N, C-alpha and C positions, 0 to 999 in steps of 0.2 A: 504494500500500500504506500503510495507516494503522497505524503502530507506535507504541505508547506505552511509553516507557522508564520503568522504576521506579527511582528514585534514592533512596538512603538517606542520611541526614545523620548523621554520627558526630562527637561531641565527645570528643576523646581526652585523658585526663589521665595523668600519671605515677603518681599515687596513686589511691586509691579515689575515684570521682566523687562530688561532693556529691549528696545525696539529692534535692535540689530539681530537678536536671536530669532525673530519671527520670519526670517528670510529663507530658512533652510527646509527643503522638503523632507518629510520623515522625522523632523525634530519639532517637538512642541515645547515651548517655554511657557510655564504657567506659575501662578502664585500658589503657595503651599495649600491654601484653603480650597483651591479648585481641584486638588488631587483626590479623586474618589476611590480609585483602586490602583494597585500596582501589578495586578495580574496581566501577564503577557506584555509587560512593559520593561524597558530598561530605564531605570530612574536614577538620576543624579541630583542630589540636593546641594545647592550652592550656599555656602556660608553658615549652615546650621548643622553642625556635626551631630548634635543630640537628636534632631529630627531624623536624620539619616540613620542613626543607630536604632531609633524606635521603629522605623519602617523596615529596617534590614536592607537598606539600599546604599548605593555609593555616595560619597561626599566629595565635593570640590571646594577649595577655598576660592576667594575672589580671583586670585592670580591664576590658579589652575583653570578656572572657568574662562578667563580671558585668553589663555593659551589655547584652549579647546576651540574657542570662537575663531581665533586667528587661523588655526589649522583648518577648520571647516571652510573658512573663506578661501584659503589657498586651494583646498581640495575641490571645491565646487566652483572655482573660478570667480570669486568675489561677488557672488550673488547678493 
């Protein structure tokens, strides 16, 4: 049986996500209060290590999030 799983990538912020995160297909930048479920999602919490620990998901500090954003820009041609 050939089953393809659809996985969503969520970047979670405690405040309103920076506008530049909204440009990437397949990546959703949201406020923490908007996260309903982590099922079938790759979730990275920016700046709140405790929330990431509670959810059992990845954590990025602000600098790491900025580096990831720059990487995505290069990878996707500056969209």
